[in-house]
C-alpha positions in Angstrom: 138.0 91.2 109.1 138.1 87.5 108.0 137.6 86.2 104.4 134.0 84.9 105.3 133.0 88.3 106.6 134.4 90.1 103.4 132.6 87.6 101.2 129.3 88.1 103.2 129.6 91.9 103.0 130.3 91.7 99.3 127.4 89.5 98.8 125.0 91.8 100.8 126.4 94.7 98.7 125.6 92.9 95.6 122.1 92.2 96.8 121.5 95.6 98.0 122.7 96.9 94.5 120.6 94.5 92.6 117.5 95.4 94.9 118.2 99.2 94.3 118.7 98.6 90.6 115.4 96.6 90.6 113.3 99.2 92.7 114.6 102.1 90.4 113.8 100.2 87.1 110.8 100.5 84.8 107.8 98.2 85.3 108.8 96.4 82.2 112.2 95.8 83.4 110.9 94.6 86.8 108.6 92.2 84.9 111.6 90.9 82.8 113.3 90.2 86.1 110.3 88.4 87.5 109.9 86.3 84.2 113.5 85.3 84.5 113.1 84.3 88.2 109.9 82.2 87.2 111.6 80.7 84.2 114.4 79.5 86.5 112.0 78.2 89.0 110.2 76.3 86.3 113.3 74.9 85.0 114.3 73.7 88.4 110.9 72.0 89.0 111.1 70.4 85.5 114.7 69.3 86.2 113.4 68.0 89.5 110.5 65.9 88.0 112.7 64.6 85.4 115.2 63.4 87.9 112.3 61.8 90.0 111.1 60.1 86.7 114.5 58.6 85.9 115.0 57.4 89.5 111.5 55.6 89.3 112.3 54.1 85.9 115.6 52.8 87.3 113.8 51.6 90.5 111.2 49.8 88.4 113.7 48.2 86.2 115.6 46.8 89.3 112.5 45.5 90.6 111.6 43.8 87.2 115.2 42.3 87.2 114.7 41.2 90.8 111.5 39.5 89.9 112.8 37.9 86.8 115.8 36.4 88.9 113.5 35.3 91.6 111.2 33.5 89.1 114.3 31.8 87.4 115.6 30.7 90.8 112.1 29.3 91.6 112.0 27.4 88.3 115.4 26.0 89.0 114.3 24.9 92.4 111.0 23.3 91.1 112.9 21.6 88.2 115.5 20.2 90.8 112.7 19.0 93.0 111.1 17.2 90.0 114.3 15.6 89.2 114.8 14.1 92.6 111.2 13.4 93.1 110.6 11.9 89.7 
């Protein structure tokens, strides 16, 4: 048996044991497990949206810098044209 197979069997064994423990625990304990899972989900979702917000902030800052740079370049071009034309 390869290491992957052993690892998979160990994982399945742990899953089965956890399921058996869950099925044989009191409703209060089952609720506690559900709460833990829901909390983990909420934290993941919050983390995901925080990341999205940060990414959006960075993107808008980059856009602002690009616009600023473009405007400066345009001003320079305009001033240069005025100098030659004036």
